[in-house]
N, CA, C and O atoms as CSV, one atom per row, in Angstrom:
chain,resi,resn,atom,element,x,y,z
A,1,MET,N,N,39.348,297.434,-34.869
A,1,MET,CA,C,39.365,297.263,-33.488
A,1,MET,C,C,39.421,295.820,-33.142
A,1,MET,O,O,38.554,295.112,-33.655
A,2,GLN,N,N,40.255,295.288,-32.393
A,2,GLN,CA,C,40.199,293.883,-31.811
A,2,GLN,C,C,39.404,293.556,-30.637
A,2,GLN,O,O,38.809,292.479,-30.592
A,3,PHE,N,N,39.336,294.507,-29.557
A,3,PHE,CA,C,38.704,294.339,-28.343
A,3,PHE,C,C,38.304,295.595,-27.689
A,3,PHE,O,O,38.847,296.031,-26.674
A,4,PRO,N,N,37.272,296.189,-28.351
A,4,PRO,CA,C,36.835,297.476,-27.771
A,4,PRO,C,C,36.177,297.237,-26.314
A,4,PRO,O,O,35.272,296.422,-26.136
A,5,SER,N,N,36.724,298.024,-25.309
A,5,SER,CA,C,36.271,297.708,-23.993
A,5,SER,C,C,35.845,299.118,-23.305
A,5,SER,O,O,35.459,299.026,-22.140
A,6,GLY,N,N,35.868,300.225,-23.805
A,6,GLY,CA,C,35.343,301.380,-23.205
A,6,GLY,C,C,35.223,302.624,-24.196
A,6,GLY,O,O,36.081,302.784,-25.065
A,7,HIS,N,N,34.249,303.421,-24.069
A,7,HIS,CA,C,34.090,304.508,-25.005
A,7,HIS,C,C,33.545,305.758,-24.132
A,7,HIS,O,O,33.183,305.733,-22.956
A,8,SER,N,N,33.581,306.825,-24.996
A,8,SER,CA,C,33.196,308.131,-24.612
A,8,SER,C,C,32.924,309.114,-25.562
A,8,SER,O,O,33.731,309.186,-26.490
A,9,VAL,N,N,31.887,309.965,-25.556
A,9,VAL,CA,C,31.699,310.891,-26.678
A,9,VAL,C,C,31.605,312.319,-26.031
A,9,VAL,O,O,30.838,312.578,-25.103
A,10,SER,N,N,32.467,313.222,-26.616
A,10,SER,CA,C,32.803,314.520,-26.067
A,10,SER,C,C,31.439,315.343,-26.482
A,10,SER,O,O,30.600,314.963,-27.299
A,11,GLU,N,N,31.423,316.485,-25.770
A,11,GLU,CA,C,30.381,317.578,-26.122
A,11,GLU,C,C,30.357,318.022,-27.643
A,11,GLU,O,O,29.327,318.251,-28.277
A,12,ASP,N,N,31.612,318.105,-28.117
A,12,ASP,CA,C,31.705,318.468,-29.607
A,12,ASP,C,C,31.609,317.453,-30.636
A,12,ASP,O,O,31.819,317.794,-31.800
A,13,GLY,N,N,31.275,316.072,-30.322
A,13,GLY,CA,C,31.041,315.043,-31.124
A,13,GLY,C,C,32.084,314.046,-31.406
A,13,GLY,O,O,31.887,313.179,-32.257
A,14,ARG,N,N,33.339,314.126,-30.648
A,14,ARG,CA,C,34.266,313.124,-30.797
A,14,ARG,C,C,33.973,311.915,-29.980
A,14,ARG,O,O,33.507,311.981,-28.842
A,15,LEU,N,N,34.295,310.688,-30.667
A,15,LEU,CA,C,33.935,309.542,-30.229
A,15,LEU,C,C,35.433,308.968,-29.915
A,15,LEU,O,O,36.302,308.979,-30.787
A,16,ALA,N,N,35.673,308.445,-28.542
A,16,ALA,CA,C,36.884,307.704,-28.133
A,16,ALA,C,C,36.530,306.343,-27.825
A,16,ALA,O,O,35.517,306.099,-27.169
A,17,VAL,N,N,37.330,305.397,-28.273
A,17,VAL,CA,C,37.054,304.047,-27.994
A,17,VAL,C,C,38.437,303.402,-27.666
A,17,VAL,O,O,39.418,303.444,-28.408
A,18,ILE,N,N,38.366,302.750,-26.344
A,18,ILE,CA,C,39.636,302.000,-26.095
A,18,ILE,C,C,39.679,300.502,-26.823
A,18,ILE,O,O,38.722,299.728,-26.802
A,19,ASP,N,N,40.819,300.258,-27.401
A,19,ASP,CA,C,41.047,298.826,-27.844
A,19,ASP,C,C,41.863,298.201,-26.813
A,19,ASP,O,O,43.054,298.498,-26.727
A,20,PHE,N,N,41.287,297.303,-25.969
A,20,PHE,CA,C,42.167,296.577,-25.000
A,20,PHE,C,C,43.162,295.808,-25.578
A,20,PHE,O,O,44.222,295.763,-24.955
A,21,GLN,N,N,43.082,295.186,-26.627
A,21,GLN,CA,C,44.027,294.246,-27.464
A,21,GLN,C,C,45.317,295.141,-27.688
A,21,GLN,O,O,46.423,294.760,-27.304
A,22,THR,N,N,45.160,296.084,-28.187
A,22,THR,CA,C,46.365,296.954,-28.503
A,22,THR,C,C,46.741,298.065,-27.590
A,22,THR,O,O,47.661,298.852,-27.813
A,23,LYS,N,N,45.951,298.076,-26.526
A,23,LYS,CA,C,46.244,299.170,-25.409
A,23,LYS,C,C,46.267,300.511,-25.913
A,23,LYS,O,O,47.071,301.308,-25.429
A,24,SER,N,N,45.422,300.885,-26.897
A,24,SER,CA,C,45.357,302.192,-27.620
A,24,SER,C,C,43.781,302.585,-27.552
A,24,SER,O,O,42.800,301.848,-27.447
A,25,VAL,N,N,43.876,304.045,-27.652
A,25,VAL,CA,C,42.580,304.714,-27.831
A,25,VAL,C,C,42.418,305.197,-29.241
A,25,VAL,O,O,43.367,305.749,-29.797
A,26,MET,N,N,41.172,305.007,-29.907
A,26,MET,CA,C,40.916,305.526,-31.182
A,26,MET,C,C,39.882,306.585,-30.981
A,26,MET,O,O,38.853,306.440,-30.322
A,27,VAL,N,N,40.268,307.700,-31.633
A,27,VAL,CA,C,39.332,309.023,-31.576
A,27,VAL,C,C,38.856,309.293,-32.934
A,27,VAL,O,O,39.667,309.563,-33.819
A,28,TRP,N,N,37.629,309.240,-33.155
A,28,TRP,CA,C,36.903,309.698,-34.407
A,28,TRP,C,C,36.396,311.237,-34.082
A,28,TRP,O,O,35.788,311.619,-33.082
A,29,SER,N,N,36.795,311.944,-35.135
A,29,SER,CA,C,36.218,313.349,-34.912
A,29,SER,C,C,35.324,313.687,-36.165
A,29,SER,O,O,35.560,313.295,-37.308
A,30,THR,N,N,34.305,314.442,-35.793
A,30,THR,CA,C,33.335,314.841,-37.092
A,30,THR,C,C,33.398,316.343,-37.150
A,30,THR,O,O,32.516,316.929,-37.776
A,31,LYS,N,N,34.359,317.027,-36.555
A,31,LYS,CA,C,34.521,318.565,-36.689
A,31,LYS,C,C,34.673,319.023,-38.278
A,31,LYS,O,O,35.358,318.358,-39.055
A,32,SER,N,N,34.079,320.034,-38.620
A,32,SER,CA,C,34.149,320.416,-39.851
A,32,SER,C,C,35.588,320.912,-40.239
A,32,SER,O,O,35.904,320.779,-41.422
A,33,SER,N,N,36.374,321.396,-39.486
A,33,SER,CA,C,37.921,321.663,-39.669
A,33,SER,C,C,38.565,320.369,-40.008
A,33,SER,O,O,39.420,320.396,-40.894
A,34,ASP,N,N,38.270,319.196,-39.413
A,34,ASP,CA,C,38.849,317.971,-39.777
A,34,ASP,C,C,38.548,317.519,-41.136
A,34,ASP,O,O,39.388,317.006,-41.875
A,35,LYS,N,N,37.207,317.745,-41.472
A,35,LYS,CA,C,36.746,317.274,-42.858
A,35,LYS,C,C,37.461,318.035,-43.904
A,35,LYS,O,O,37.778,317.476,-44.954
A,36,ARG,N,N,37.771,319.455,-43.645
A,36,ARG,CA,C,38.387,320.138,-44.634
A,36,ARG,C,C,39.897,319.742,-44.836
A,36,ARG,O,O,40.482,319.744,-45.919
A,37,ARG,N,N,40.420,319.409,-43.638
A,37,ARG,CA,C,41.963,319.184,-43.618
A,37,ARG,C,C,42.185,317.465,-44.287
A,37,ARG,O,O,43.192,317.180,-44.934
A,38,THR,N,N,41.226,316.584,-44.038
A,38,THR,CA,C,41.448,315.281,-44.644
A,38,THR,C,C,40.821,315.125,-45.748
A,38,THR,O,O,41.253,314.247,-46.495
A,39,GLY,N,N,39.789,315.811,-46.123
A,39,GLY,CA,C,38.885,315.379,-47.258
A,39,GLY,C,C,37.946,314.228,-47.022
A,39,GLY,O,O,37.181,313.768,-47.870
A,40,ARG,N,N,38.075,313.831,-45.846
A,40,ARG,CA,C,37.034,312.747,-45.391
A,40,ARG,C,C,35.899,313.187,-44.559
A,40,ARG,O,O,35.888,314.371,-44.225
A,41,ASP,N,N,34.979,312.443,-44.188
A,41,ASP,CA,C,33.833,312.720,-43.442
A,41,ASP,C,C,34.283,312.657,-41.966
A,41,ASP,O,O,33.807,313.486,-41.190
A,42,THR,N,N,35.141,311.760,-41.531
A,42,THR,CA,C,35.712,311.721,-40.289
A,42,THR,C,C,37.337,311.554,-40.154
A,42,THR,O,O,37.982,310.990,-41.037
A,43,ALA,N,N,37.834,311.995,-39.186
A,43,ALA,CA,C,39.229,311.941,-39.014
A,43,ALA,C,C,39.521,310.929,-37.842
A,43,ALA,O,O,38.932,311.038,-36.767
A,44,VAL,N,N,40.420,309.973,-38.076
A,44,VAL,CA,C,40.620,308.941,-36.968
A,44,VAL,C,C,41.946,309.184,-36.454
A,44,VAL,O,O,42.849,309.408,-37.260
A,45,MET,N,N,42.208,309.166,-35.060
A,45,MET,CA,C,43.567,309.334,-34.455
A,45,MET,C,C,43.692,308.071,-33.576
A,45,MET,O,O,42.729,307.689,-32.911
A,46,VAL,N,N,44.824,307.451,-33.571
A,46,VAL,CA,C,45.160,306.339,-32.629
A,46,VAL,C,C,46.166,306.793,-31.687
A,46,VAL,O,O,47.226,307.310,-32.039
A,47,CYS,N,N,45.797,306.581,-30.414
A,47,CYS,CA,C,46.567,307.057,-29.378
A,47,CYS,C,C,47.035,305.794,-28.484
A,47,CYS,O,O,46.162,305.284,-27.782
A,48,PRO,N,N,48.329,305.250,-28.448
A,48,PRO,CA,C,48.837,304.237,-27.669
A,48,PRO,C,C,48.899,304.758,-26.294
A,48,PRO,O,O,49.299,305.895,-26.047
A,49,THR,N,N,48.445,303.804,-25.272
A,49,THR,CA,C,48.362,304.330,-23.942
A,49,THR,C,C,49.650,303.812,-23.206
A,49,THR,O,O,50.353,304.580,-22.549
A,50,GLY,N,N,49.886,302.671,-23.323
A,50,GLY,CA,C,51.167,302.000,-22.732
A,50,GLY,C,C,50.620,301.511,-21.395
A,50,GLY,O,O,51.406,301.131,-20.527
A,51,LEU,N,N,49.328,301.506,-21.201
A,51,LEU,CA,C,48.751,300.895,-19.968
A,51,LEU,C,C,48.393,299.540,-19.937
A,51,LEU,O,O,48.045,298.991,-20.983
A,52,HIS,N,N,48.436,298.878,-18.791
A,52,HIS,CA,C,48.190,297.271,-18.846
A,52,HIS,C,C,46.731,296.916,-18.996
A,52,HIS,O,O,46.369,295.976,-19.704
A,53,CYS,N,N,46.059,297.535,-18.447
A,53,CYS,CA,C,44.452,297.404,-18.361
A,53,CYS,C,C,43.577,298.483,-18.582
A,53,CYS,O,O,42.706,298.737,-17.749
A,54,PRO,N,N,43.736,299.288,-19.825
A,54,PRO,CA,C,42.806,300.466,-19.933
A,54,PRO,C,C,41.315,300.011,-20.060
A,54,PRO,O,O,40.947,299.136,-20.843
A,55,GLY,N,N,40.540,300.659,-19.254
A,55,GLY,CA,C,39.123,300.328,-19.165
A,55,GLY,C,C,38.098,301.312,-19.613
A,55,GLY,O,O,37.145,301.028,-20.339
A,56,ASN,N,N,38.388,302.603,-19.081
A,56,ASN,CA,C,37.460,303.662,-19.488
A,56,ASN,C,C,38.093,304.940,-20.054
A,56,ASN,O,O,39.276,305.119,-19.765
A,57,VAL,N,N,37.479,305.854,-20.819
A,57,VAL,CA,C,38.141,307.047,-21.394
A,57,VAL,C,C,37.198,308.046,-21.484
A,57,VAL,O,O,35.998,307.843,-21.666
A,58,ALA,N,N,37.767,309.213,-21.349
A,58,ALA,CA,C,36.957,310.458,-21.487
A,58,ALA,C,C,37.734,311.540,-22.239
A,58,ALA,O,O,38.957,311.601,-22.114
A,59,ILE,N,N,37.046,312.418,-23.034
A,59,ILE,CA,C,37.706,313.467,-23.571
A,59,ILE,C,C,37.538,314.747,-22.723
A,59,ILE,O,O,36.438,315.301,-22.740
A,60,THR,N,N,38.584,315.281,-21.953
A,60,THR,CA,C,38.368,316.493,-21.155
A,60,THR,C,C,37.999,317.733,-22.142
A,60,THR,O,O,38.154,317.694,-23.362
A,61,ARG,N,N,37.459,318.895,-21.375
A,61,ARG,CA,C,37.214,320.044,-22.175
A,61,ARG,C,C,38.560,320.598,-22.520
A,61,ARG,O,O,38.505,321.536,-23.315
A,62,ALA,N,N,39.641,320.283,-22.158
A,62,ALA,CA,C,41.074,320.748,-22.614
A,62,ALA,C,C,41.561,319.909,-23.881
A,62,ALA,O,O,42.604,320.166,-24.482
A,63,GLY,N,N,40.786,318.996,-24.177
A,63,GLY,CA,C,41.185,318.158,-25.332
A,63,GLY,C,C,42.067,316.879,-24.905
A,63,GLY,O,O,42.511,316.097,-25.746
A,64,GLN,N,N,42.261,316.751,-23.637
A,64,GLN,CA,C,43.089,315.659,-23.056
A,64,GLN,C,C,42.263,314.256,-23.170
A,64,GLN,O,O,41.034,314.312,-23.107
A,65,LEU,N,N,42.886,313.053,-23.328
A,65,LEU,CA,C,42.360,311.933,-23.107
A,65,LEU,C,C,42.553,311.484,-21.639
A,65,LEU,O,O,43.674,311.461,-21.129
A,66,ALA,N,N,41.437,311.129,-20.977
A,66,ALA,CA,C,41.730,310.561,-19.622
A,66,ALA,C,C,41.309,309.049,-19.672
A,66,ALA,O,O,40.199,308.694,-20.070
A,67,VAL,N,N,42.234,308.233,-19.259
A,67,VAL,CA,C,42.024,306.784,-19.424
A,67,VAL,C,C,42.406,306.142,-17.994
A,67,VAL,O,O,43.441,306.384,-17.373
A,68,THR,N,N,41.383,305.288,-17.601
A,68,THR,CA,C,41.728,304.623,-16.324
A,68,THR,C,C,42.334,303.292,-16.557
A,68,THR,O,O,42.140,302.724,-17.632
A,69,ASP,N,N,43.085,302.731,-15.584
A,69,ASP,CA,C,43.847,301.526,-15.653
A,69,ASP,C,C,43.481,300.697,-14.454
A,69,ASP,O,O,44.008,301.072,-13.407
A,70,SER,N,N,42.694,299.656,-14.383
A,70,SER,CA,C,42.090,298.938,-13.333
A,70,SER,C,C,43.183,298.190,-12.664
A,70,SER,O,O,43.166,298.075,-11.439
A,71,LYS,N,N,44.211,297.630,-13.438
A,71,LYS,CA,C,45.292,296.820,-12.892
A,71,LYS,C,C,46.087,297.797,-11.893
A,71,LYS,O,O,46.271,297.290,-10.786
A,72,VAL,N,N,46.518,298.904,-12.036
A,72,VAL,CA,C,47.186,299.718,-11.293
A,72,VAL,C,C,46.395,300.779,-10.431
A,72,VAL,O,O,46.980,301.574,-9.694
A,73,GLN,N,N,45.091,300.736,-10.569
A,73,GLN,CA,C,44.135,301.519,-10.029
A,73,GLN,C,C,44.545,303.052,-10.144
A,73,GLN,O,O,44.717,303.743,-9.141
A,74,ALA,N,N,44.675,303.484,-11.310
A,74,ALA,CA,C,45.120,304.666,-11.700
A,74,ALA,C,C,44.554,305.425,-12.864
A,74,ALA,O,O,43.942,304.726,-13.671
A,75,ALA,N,N,44.631,306.719,-13.120
A,75,ALA,CA,C,44.167,307.434,-14.336
A,75,ALA,C,C,45.211,308.074,-14.849
A,75,ALA,O,O,45.992,308.632,-14.078
A,76,SER,N,N,45.406,308.109,-16.162
A,76,SER,CA,C,46.327,308.833,-16.861
A,76,SER,C,C,45.639,309.830,-17.900
A,76,SER,O,O,44.530,309.595,-18.380
A,77,LEU,N,N,46.382,310.945,-18.199
A,77,LEU,CA,C,46.000,311.946,-19.077
A,77,LEU,C,C,46.998,311.982,-20.257
A,77,LEU,O,O,48.203,312.055,-20.015
A,78,PHE,N,N,46.509,311.929,-21.603
A,78,PHE,CA,C,47.181,312.053,-22.623
A,78,PHE,C,C,46.787,313.111,-23.442
A,78,PHE,O,O,45.580,313.295,-23.596
A,79,MET,N,N,47.764,313.990,-24.108
A,79,MET,CA,C,47.389,315.042,-24.938
A,79,MET,C,C,46.923,314.613,-26.251
A,79,MET,O,O,47.545,313.702,-26.798
A,80,GLU,N,N,45.934,315.128,-26.829
A,80,GLU,CA,C,45.309,314.834,-28.051
A,80,GLU,C,C,46.084,315.490,-29.110
A,80,GLU,O,O,45.736,315.383,-30.286
């Protein structure tokens, strides 16, 4: 990560961090199903947002990433 600017932790232990430099969200998962699938302790997923100024992120109960953009004063939902 070059410029982490916002983060969130979901109820099931996933950590989502915005990298402002690349305009993407990185999500780390510690779920046991991910460990079996990847053979690693954590699975990392990179989600490009295409937003100009991503600032805050949350993982919804439905598994979507909610990201706010302060430049356009909006929030976007991305499927995980």
